[in-house]
C-alpha positions in Angstrom: 67.7 -28.7 -225.5 69.2 -31.6 -223.0 73.5 -31.6 -223.9 73.3 -35.0 -225.1 70.8 -33.4 -228.1 72.9 -30.0 -228.4 76.0 -32.3 -229.0 74.4 -34.6 -231.7 73.2 -31.3 -233.0 76.6 -29.7 -233.3 78.3 -32.4 -234.5 75.6 -33.1 -237.4 76.0 -29.5 -238.7 79.5 -29.9 -238.8 79.4 -33.3 -240.9 77.3 -30.9 -243.3 79.8 -28.1 -243.6 82.2 -28.0 -246.8 85.7 -29.1 -245.9 87.0 -25.3 -246.7 84.6 -23.9 -243.7 85.3 -26.5 -241.1 88.8 -25.4 -242.0 88.0 -21.6 -241.8 86.7 -22.4 -238.4 89.1 -24.0 -237.1 91.8 -21.7 -238.4 89.8 -18.9 -236.7 89.4 -20.5 -233.7 93.4 -21.8 -233.0 94.1 -17.9 -234.3 92.3 -16.9 -231.1 94.2 -19.7 -229.1 97.4 -18.3 -230.0 96.8 -14.8 -229.3 95.7 -15.5 -225.6 99.1 -17.5 -225.0 101.0 -14.1 -226.7 98.7 -11.8 -224.6 99.0 -13.8 -220.9 102.9 -14.3 -221.3 104.8 -12.2 -218.6 106.9 -10.9 -221.1 104.5 -9.3 -223.2 107.1 -7.5 -225.3 109.4 -10.9 -226.2 109.8 -13.2 -229.0 106.9 -15.9 -227.2 104.5 -12.9 -227.6 105.7 -11.7 -230.8 106.2 -15.7 -231.9 102.4 -16.5 -230.9 100.8 -13.1 -232.4 102.3 -13.8 -235.3 100.5 -17.2 -235.8 97.6 -15.2 -234.7 97.8 -13.0 -237.5 98.4 -15.8 -240.1 95.9 -18.1 -238.9 93.2 -15.3 -239.0 93.7 -13.9 -242.2 94.1 -17.3 -243.8 90.9 -18.0 -242.2 89.1 -15.5 -244.1 90.8 -16.9 -247.4 89.8 -20.0 -246.8 86.0 -18.8 -246.4 86.8 -17.1 -249.6 87.4 -20.5 -251.1 91.3 -20.1 -251.6 93.1 -23.7 -250.3 94.8 -24.2 -247.9 97.4 -25.9 -250.4 97.5 -22.9 -252.3 97.7 -20.7 -248.7 100.9 -22.7 -247.9 102.5 -22.5 -251.5 101.5 -18.6 -251.9 101.8 -17.1 -248.9 103.6 -19.4 -246.4 104.8 -17.7 -243.5 104.8 -14.1 -245.2 102.0 -11.7 -243.5 102.1 -8.6 -245.4 101.2 -11.1 -248.7 98.8 -12.6 -246.5 97.2 -8.8 -245.4 97.6 -7.9 -249.2 95.8 -10.9 -250.5 92.9 -10.7 -248.3 92.2 -6.9 -249.1 91.9 -7.5 -252.4 89.7 -10.0 -251.7 87.1 -7.4 -250.1 88.0 -8.1 -246.2 87.2 -4.9 -245.0 88.2 -5.1 -241.2 91.7 -4.4 -241.0 92.4 -2.5 -238.0 94.7 0.8 -237.9 98.3 -0.8 -237.4 98.0 -4.3 -237.9 99.8 -3.4 -241.5 102.8 -1.9 -239.8 102.5 -5.0 -237.3 102.9 -7.6 -239.8 105.7 -5.4 -241.6 107.4 -6.1 -238.6 107.1 -9.6 -237.3 106.3 -10.8 -241.3 110.2 -11.1 -242.2 111.3 -12.5 -238.7 108.1 -15.2 -238.4 109.4 -15.8 -241.8 112.8 -16.6 -241.1 112.1 -18.3 -237.9 114.3 -15.6 -236.1 110.9 -15.0 -233.8 111.4 -19.0 -232.8 114.9 -19.1 -232.3 114.7 -15.7 -229.2 114.7 -12.9 -231.4 113.0 -9.7 -229.6 111.5 -7.7 -232.4 111.0 -3.9 -231.4 106.8 -3.5 -232.2 105.8 -0.2 -234.1 103.0 -0.2 -231.5 102.5 -0.6 -227.8 101.9 -4.0 -226.5 98.1 -3.1 -225.1 97.5 -1.6 -229.1 99.0 -4.6 -230.3 97.1 -7.0 -228.5 94.4 -4.4 -229.3 94.8 -4.9 -233.1 95.0 -8.7 -233.1 91.6 -8.9 -231.3 90.1 -6.6 -233.3 91.4 -8.5 -236.5 89.9 -11.9 -235.7 86.7 -10.4 -234.4 86.1 -8.8 -238.1 87.4 -12.1 -239.4 85.2 -14.2 -237.2 81.8 -11.8 -238.2 82.9 -12.0 -242.1 83.0 -15.7 -242.2 80.5 -15.6 -240.0 81.2 -17.4 -236.9 80.9 -16.3 -233.8 77.1 -18.2 -232.2 76.9 -21.7 -230.2 75.7 -23.5 -233.4 79.2 -22.9 -234.6 81.3 -24.7 -232.1 
């Protein structure tokens, strides 16, 4: 299929998707972007890496909740930036792809992220080695993408 026909096909498919689906896909893609920013920093255990990691976790979990029918407004009001609460919520509604170590990572990053401390430069003491934290977040995002059914070129 020529490139212009693929683009038109994608646009038509995109328009047919419900708003929540488009938003869930956008959140999942943005989560991947923040995850990439976190682990390409020179300072892999610093506040910038932790801040970007927290955003990636939050967006990934909220993408799954959007997929399950929760609204963006609901997640904004009830979950805010509470990573542990978002993690409990996705488990309650049936998400089974939570990797080992993610709950501990969320417990450390969540309060600092929610209070704005990560943004202001606080360097957290992570419960996982940087490579393990990176892998846990990557595994979470892969599980979310699989659960919401994205990954093929037709969803991009």
